[in-house]
C-alpha angles and dihedrals in degrees: 000000000000138000127202136191117188088345093305117122117234122199126196106206118200131190129231126191100187138020090253091054090045093056090056098040095049089056091052127084098285125117095210140014130211127199142153129254125222095286146025102028138117097253105063098128102084121074114230096023128115125045130275122232090261092049091050091056092048093045092052092051092050094048096046091048086058090047091246129132132239127209119190121208116231088159113137131091115272126230118207089266089050090054091062092045090048093060093065093038094050090048089054092047092048090054092044089056107216113181091251146339120236108219141180107177119079086218089077090060091050093048093049090051093044094048096042094238122166105199110129118251131218121193110238124230083249089072084066094217107196109150142048095249091057090054092049092049092049092048090053087053092054103265115145101186136027129209102214126233111274089238094059116115120218095250091056090046089052092051094047093046094050094047097043102034087218122144109251127205120201132190109242103171141019146032115359135184131233092219129074112264114278090001098100115095099160097104094049095047095048103032105016086241110124119218087203090057097051099265107099116162092199104236085169087076096059123116103250131177119221120223130186137149091009095304137106117225128206097243106139116192093356094179098045108104129198125252118272114256119182098151092114093046104056091121090059091047091052093045090052090062096243108163101199128036105207125204117202118219120104088146095048123104126259102251093047093049097046092050092048094048092048092052092054092042093052091049093051091049092048091051093049090048096048117003095173095050094039115140108211096194107052096119099019096107092048093048091047092050092053096042121131094207131004118282135253138166087226111197097341093107100024139300106331100202120191091342086079094061118103129220102168111110093343112144096043088106091217140115106248089220097056109016089231123130110256099190145318127216107301131185123238106256117259118240108257130194093229092055092045091054091048091051092048090055094047094047091047090055091054094046127130131179105331122232106255095219115011114200130236119226127186129197113207139186105212145020096264091058091044093053090049092053091052092045091054093050100240112176097236135021120200121203106198127228088216111057122191117236138278085037117077130225118280110265128220088254090053090053091050092048093051091044090056094054103031097101110177093350112107113229120213127187113217124214126222114274091236116035123192126185092274091055092052090050091052095047091044089059092046096047100037095053125067115347111270119224092243131120096218151319130277103224119212106175141028092248092059091052090058095042099049105030089101096041093096097245122114111245132217124186123240126224096260091069081081097219104186105160141030094255095060088044089054093050092053090046089054089054091056109271111142098193135015134206114232116246109269089225098067115133118209095265094044092047093051094046095046099046092046090055102040118090097186116097108265135204127203128201100232104170144025137040107301120188115278091184131024114191146168088216110103109224091182089071088076090065094044100054103029131074115236120250100198144005122249134147123228113257102220111008131051117277094248088069115086114238131198107213134195128163086267100057151310123270115198118223120207124195119215131212091274093055093253119139127230115197109204138198116281089216127042121260106235127181095160093120092056105046094109092055092044090052087052088060090058098258104166100193139024118207131208116203096216104166098110099044129096114240090255092053092045091050091056092049095048090047092053093049094045089053092048093049095047095046117093091203129066110255115254089216105070094218099031092242091302116145125198120259093200134031096317141289127299136183092216116203093343090077091067124083 
């Protein structure tokens, strides 16, 4: 089955959660179906869902008999145990011959190369593909289709598709997320359930209160976005050059999904048959009546703002697909001595040759902090590409000034977490001109690895590359990265297994308030268009910082120079009591996320870590005399097994 408009193929791609649902959906008006197998996919939370090996074989035969395609999701991050399981699973899938696998982890690309497999590969939305360089890099690694970032508008998709010639897939209907793909770590840090490993507990659906400037604002469920709805905009999707129109819904029931797919299928056929006389709204009322949440076109036509936030049925605390409670507001776990001692023992068991002199790195947000880091003799200073307001980005003159005084401290220039074509143009000009007095670049996305590997600056990988196993680490090393930051989602067992197997120098974020969520959605808009309903000061950060509050804590949200929001821990991540054991696992560098601290607070933290690193003996005082600046200390995801 195939549809064409002006010679361009159009594919309607439908989801299926079970074999029973698949048998109905494949007979509907779709051109292709995607589903997960028994392991290693992003929908592992619902018992009885996903297909067995036998069902996969049968599903492929059914689909291909109908001249329809099947894509199988192998799209979560792999632990070291998963890597071994994946070898046998990928061999099975290669022999079963689906039309493609949808993948997130770079380890899949390495395994396919290593095993000599030939199954086609599509890059999952969880790869967060958002620029041309990422598409080029993935194509060079063997990827034949890219699912675009959820925040990509159609005009950008059109540009990237035309320039790259790559097939693009775009979500057109269903459940969306307020956070950039694979940039949400909230669930893993609070529950030990990684959203990047198919086990999200949906803290974005909690009932928060927003505070800022001493006021409380009536912004219920400020992270809960509406469902995507592009039914009335199929002409624009087709004009943009999108190859595949993807419907979300592997957890949705059979009748709902078949009806939805047939509505989109009929609309596509009607448009192909008569584009001038096309009626966009034939099934709109029916789709609206059967909606799970309210509808939005999300980022398809530009940044949607507060119009993208949902109210319908929010607050039930339940998955719409199962009726079961997913989670309620939950506090970040407090660091405890018993858990620290347990972690020390486990990490010591997994130890290998310790690093003789692990380094201390500090990421800052302004020049005062940067000068302090140099003054205190930290080994590395990171200037971020995303700077929290009210500070402003580091200028070329700032970089030169710091380069002149840095002494033995290595100076790294960070890149923005998300880079569009304008950002690349700007950094090209900065890096290709006169030589900057920096020791390297902090790389934040695959596209930047490709773009700047020949620029003459050493490159290290930031945490949001989500390196979770030695295979993905090896792939990045092969592309030129000299050091990698360990995934912030590592549980204790996964951390010990990964670090003991990885030969590349590794860095761990050991202190501070890293971003739990990174989003295009501007939470500050709530405070700029709404009238406050009460007065209340922030507990731990200044009142000019927006805070998301539940009865379990307050999470500060900082906005950067691009208007993107970074939701941080309410407590401070603190691995100070375990530096010796981490060094025993070969960790080459410990990083302090210092952006939100005053210079006095940052001085105390650096002093405590320098003392712990230089001391041959474990400190008797668990925290080396360090006291929390915010709501307390936490071990984050490392406290979970």
